[in-house]
C-alpha positions as CSV (number, residue, x, y, z in Angstrom):
1,M,17.0,-46.8,10.2
2,K,15.8,-47.2,13.8
3,K,16.1,-43.4,14.7
4,L,14.3,-42.3,10.7
5,A,11.3,-44.7,11.6
6,T,11.2,-42.7,15.2
7,F,11.5,-39.3,14.0
8,F,9.0,-39.9,11.3
9,F,6.6,-41.4,14.1
10,T,7.4,-38.4,16.1
11,M,6.4,-36.1,13.4
12,I,3.3,-37.7,12.5
13,T,1.7,-38.3,16.5
14,I,2.8,-34.0,16.5
15,T,0.9,-33.6,13.0
16,M,-2.3,-35.6,14.5
17,S,-2.5,-34.3,18.2
18,A,-2.2,-30.3,16.1
19,Q,-5.2,-28.3,15.1
20,F,-5.4,-26.5,11.7
21,Y,-7.5,-23.3,11.7
22,M,-8.2,-19.8,10.0
23,E,-8.7,-16.6,10.4
24,L,-10.8,-13.7,8.8
25,G,-10.8,-10.2,9.6
26,S,-10.0,-6.8,9.1
27,G,-8.0,-3.7,10.7
28,Y,-6.6,-0.3,10.6
29,A,-3.2,0.8,10.6
30,F,-2.2,3.4,12.9
31,P,0.7,5.9,11.9
32,T,2.8,6.3,14.7
33,Q,3.7,9.9,13.3
34,K,1.3,13.0,13.2
35,S,0.8,14.2,9.8
36,K,2.4,17.2,8.4
37,T,0.6,20.3,7.4
38,T,2.6,23.5,5.9
39,F,1.4,26.6,4.6
40,D,4.1,27.5,2.3
41,Y,3.3,30.5,0.3
42,N,0.7,29.7,-2.2
43,N,1.6,26.4,-1.2
44,F,-0.8,24.3,1.1
45,Y,0.3,20.8,1.9
46,K,-0.4,17.9,4.0
47,I,2.2,14.9,4.3
48,S,1.3,11.5,6.0
49,N,1.5,7.6,5.9
50,I,-0.3,6.7,2.6
51,Y,-0.4,3.3,3.9
52,S,-2.3,3.7,6.8
53,G,-5.8,3.1,7.1
54,I,-8.4,0.1,6.8
55,F,-6.8,-3.2,5.4
56,Y,-8.2,-6.7,5.2
57,K,-6.4,-10.1,6.5
58,G,-6.4,-13.6,5.8
59,L,-4.7,-16.3,8.0
60,V,-3.7,-19.9,8.0
61,G,-2.6,-21.3,11.2
62,Y,-1.3,-25.2,13.1
63,K,-1.4,-25.0,16.5
64,F,0.4,-28.1,17.9
65,K,-0.2,-29.8,21.2
66,S,2.7,-27.8,23.2
67,N,0.8,-24.4,22.4
68,L,3.1,-23.6,19.5
69,I,1.6,-21.9,16.6
70,I,2.6,-21.9,13.0
71,E,1.1,-19.4,10.8
72,L,0.8,-17.6,7.2
73,N,-0.6,-14.2,7.8
74,C,-2.0,-12.0,4.4
75,E,-2.9,-8.6,4.7
76,Y,-4.2,-6.9,1.6
77,N,-4.7,-2.9,1.8
78,P,-6.4,-1.7,-1.6
79,K,-6.1,1.9,-3.1
80,S,-8.8,4.3,-3.1
81,N,-10.8,4.2,-6.5
82,N,-10.9,7.9,-6.3
83,I,-7.5,9.5,-5.4
84,L,-8.6,13.0,-6.2
85,N,-11.4,12.7,-3.2
86,Y,-9.7,9.9,-0.7
87,S,-6.1,10.8,-0.9
88,K,-3.7,10.3,2.2
89,S,-1.4,13.2,1.4
90,F,-2.0,16.2,-1.1
91,K,-0.2,19.4,-2.2
92,T,-1.8,22.1,-3.6
93,I,0.7,23.0,-6.2
94,S,2.7,20.2,-7.3
95,S,3.9,18.7,-11.2
96,S,4.5,15.8,-13.3
97,S,6.4,15.4,-16.9
98,Y,7.0,12.9,-19.4
99,F,9.5,13.7,-22.4
100,N,8.3,11.5,-25.4
101,Y,11.7,10.4,-26.6
102,S,9.9,9.6,-30.1
103,T,8.6,13.2,-30.8
104,N,11.5,15.1,-28.7
105,E,8.5,16.8,-26.8
106,D,8.0,17.1,-22.9
107,Y,4.7,16.9,-21.5
108,Y,4.2,19.0,-18.4
109,L,1.4,19.3,-15.7
110,H,1.7,21.8,-13.2
111,G,-0.9,21.7,-10.5
112,P,-2.5,19.9,-7.4
113,S,-1.2,16.3,-6.6
114,F,-2.7,13.7,-4.7
115,F,-1.3,10.7,-3.0
116,D,-2.1,7.2,-2.2
117,G,-0.9,3.9,-1.5
118,S,-1.6,0.3,-1.5
119,Y,0.1,-3.1,-0.2
120,I,-0.2,-7.0,-0.1
121,S,1.7,-9.0,2.2
122,F,2.8,-12.3,3.7
123,I,4.3,-12.7,7.3
124,P,4.8,-16.6,7.9
125,K,5.5,-16.7,11.5
126,V,6.0,-18.5,14.8
127,S,4.0,-18.0,18.4
128,Y,3.3,-19.6,21.6
129,S,-0.1,-19.2,23.2
130,Y,-1.0,-19.4,26.9
131,I,-4.4,-20.8,27.2
132,R,-6.5,-20.1,30.4
133,N,-10.4,-21.6,30.0
134,N,-12.3,-19.9,27.1
135,F,-8.9,-17.0,26.9
136,S,-5.8,-17.5,25.3
137,I,-2.6,-14.7,24.6
138,S,-0.1,-15.5,22.3
139,V,3.0,-13.5,21.1
140,G,5.3,-14.2,17.7
141,C,7.6,-13.2,15.6
142,G,8.1,-13.8,12.0
143,I,9.7,-12.5,8.3
144,G,7.4,-9.8,6.7
145,Y,7.1,-9.5,2.6
146,Y,5.3,-6.5,1.6
147,L,4.6,-5.8,-2.0
148,L,3.7,-1.8,-1.8
149,N,2.5,0.5,-4.7
150,Y,2.8,4.4,-4.2
151,Y,0.5,6.4,-6.2
152,N,0.3,10.3,-7.3
153,Y,-2.3,11.5,-9.3
154,T,-1.7,15.0,-10.7
155,Y,-4.2,17.4,-12.8
156,Q,-3.6,20.7,-14.7
157,N,-6.8,22.5,-16.1
158,T,-5.5,26.4,-16.8
159,I,-6.0,29.2,-19.1
160,S,-3.3,31.6,-20.4
161,Q,-3.9,34.7,-22.3
162,F,-3.2,38.5,-22.9
163,F,-4.7,41.1,-24.9
164,R,-3.8,44.3,-26.2
165,N,-6.1,47.4,-27.3
166,G,-8.7,44.8,-27.3
167,S,-7.0,42.1,-29.8
168,L,-5.8,38.9,-28.1
169,Q,-2.2,38.5,-28.8
170,F,-1.5,35.2,-26.8
171,K,-3.8,32.2,-25.0
172,E,-2.4,28.8,-24.2
173,T,-5.0,26.4,-22.7
174,V,-3.5,22.8,-20.5
175,N,-5.6,20.5,-19.8
176,G,-4.2,16.9,-18.4
177,Q,-3.9,14.4,-15.9
178,S,-1.4,11.6,-15.1
179,L,-1.4,8.6,-12.5
180,Y,1.8,7.6,-11.5
181,Q,2.9,4.2,-9.8
182,F,6.2,3.5,-7.6
183,T,6.3,-0.3,-6.8
184,E,8.9,-1.7,-4.2
185,E,9.1,-4.9,-2.1
186,N,9.8,-4.5,1.6
187,Y,11.4,-7.2,4.0
188,T,10.7,-6.7,7.2
189,A,11.2,-8.3,11.3
190,N,7.6,-8.4,12.2
191,V,6.3,-9.0,15.7
192,N,2.9,-9.6,17.1
193,F,0.7,-9.5,20.1
194,K,-3.0,-11.6,19.9
195,I,-5.9,-12.3,22.8
196,S,-8.6,-15.0,21.8
197,L,-11.9,-15.6,23.2
198,A,-13.7,-18.7,22.5
199,L,-17.3,-18.2,21.6
200,Y,-19.0,-21.3,20.4
201,K,-17.3,-24.7,19.9
202,S,-14.7,-23.7,17.2
203,I,-15.1,-20.3,16.5
204,N,-13.2,-17.7,18.3
205,I,-12.9,-13.6,18.3
206,F,-9.5,-12.6,18.4
207,L,-7.5,-9.2,18.7
208,E,-4.4,-8.2,17.5
209,A,-1.4,-5.9,17.0
210,N,1.9,-6.3,15.1
211,A,4.4,-4.1,14.1
212,N,7.5,-4.1,11.9
213,L,10.8,-3.4,13.6
214,L,13.2,-3.8,10.6
215,K,13.0,-3.1,6.9
216,L,14.9,-4.2,4.0
217,E,13.8,-2.3,0.3
218,H,13.8,-3.8,-2.9
219,D,12.6,-1.4,-6.4
220,V,10.7,-3.1,-8.8
221,G,9.5,-0.6,-10.6
222,S,7.7,2.6,-11.9
223,K,5.0,3.4,-14.9
224,F,2.6,5.9,-15.7
225,V,-0.7,4.1,-15.3
226,Y,-1.9,7.0,-17.6
227,F,-0.7,10.2,-18.8
228,K,-3.0,12.6,-20.4
229,F,-2.3,15.8,-22.0
230,H,-4.0,18.6,-24.4
231,K,-1.9,21.7,-25.0
232,E,-3.6,24.5,-27.5
233,T,-1.0,27.7,-28.5
234,F,-2.2,30.7,-29.7
235,D,0.5,33.5,-30.6
236,I,0.1,36.4,-33.1
237,S,3.7,37.5,-32.8
238,S,5.2,33.9,-34.4
239,N,2.3,31.8,-35.7
240,P,-1.5,33.2,-36.2
241,Q,-2.4,29.6,-36.0
242,T,-3.5,27.7,-33.1
243,T,-0.8,25.0,-32.4
244,I,-2.3,21.8,-30.9
245,I,-0.4,19.1,-28.8
246,D,-2.6,16.0,-27.8
247,F,-1.3,13.0,-26.0
248,D,-2.8,10.2,-24.4
249,K,-1.4,6.8,-23.6
250,K,-1.5,4.5,-20.7
251,N,0.7,2.1,-19.1
252,I,3.9,4.0,-19.4
253,Q,6.8,1.8,-18.2
254,L,9.5,3.7,-17.0
255,G,11.8,1.2,-15.5
256,R,13.4,0.9,-11.8
257,Q,13.7,4.7,-11.2
258,L,12.0,6.7,-8.0
259,L,10.6,9.2,-10.3
260,I,8.6,10.7,-7.6
261,N,8.4,14.3,-8.8
262,G,10.0,16.4,-6.3
263,N,7.5,14.4,-3.9
264,I,9.9,12.7,-1.5
265,D,8.8,14.1,1.5
266,V,5.4,12.0,0.5
267,Y,7.6,9.1,0.1
268,K,9.5,9.3,3.0
269,A,6.9,9.5,5.4
270,S,5.4,6.4,4.0
271,D,7.5,3.8,6.1
272,L,5.8,0.7,7.2
273,S,7.9,0.6,10.5
274,K,6.3,3.7,11.8
275,L,2.5,2.2,11.7
276,V,0.9,-0.2,14.0
277,F,-1.7,-2.7,12.3
278,T,-4.6,-3.3,14.5
279,Q,-7.0,-6.1,13.5
280,I,-9.9,-7.5,15.0
281,G,-11.6,-10.9,13.3
282,I,-13.1,-14.1,13.7
283,R,-10.9,-17.6,13.9
284,Y,-12.8,-20.9,12.8
285,T,-10.7,-24.2,14.0
286,F,-11.5,-27.5,12.0
287,S,-12.4,-30.6,14.1
288,K,-10.7,-33.7,14.1
289,K,-13.1,-36.9,13.2
290,E,-13.6,-38.8,15.8
291,K,-12.8,-42.8,15.2
292,K,-15.4,-44.7,15.2
293,E,-15.5,-48.0,17.7
């Protein structure tokens, strides 16, 4: 009983001597590998890490008197609202398809594809800080959890027609677009380095870099956020009437399958372990209330 009381007294003493703080900032994830640009006959494509780019950061931490730090870091990288104009990777010729089992119809889009990614991460970690006057350096490690979304936007707008002796024999018009989403979880070993400078009382500015050394993957699911397909066909030799196929559906669940329509190169290039995450931001330390005598 005495040992238990001593343990709780020690923990309370450590907690009372600790400092609780929070950080807000933003950063940029730099790829460690260059983008791959290729010309392949009529196809031109650029393959990059779709999880690179700007992200936003929030953190809560607890610093003990011994300069040992416990933190929970959160990072968020949203996808672009306009993948067509702000894609991370693209191909001028690609495809997207969906087979409708209820009607036994296959909807196939052939055209340019644009790729983007988003993620949210939670990284609990332990760090040690060295403090000198108003300047501090800390190094740490933790276990990262990333929820990743891979996006592929494809569209087609084509007209094919054939005339004989000035008379239309065949005409096919295809209009459509699709947005495919694949979701997976990544578990990583995360290491970080941070420098901090005290500006005024409880306010610090910090610079930080972190990276993921190891990675375990787990598929969550995939879906078409939307798939729109419109096709009109006129063939005078088989059917003088115009045949119309119209399909427009959202949130088509595809299950736990990696349906990337031949774009495995984009998926493989988008690896968290091939990124260095750099950040800048502000830290606010909550001061303890002094006891009144």
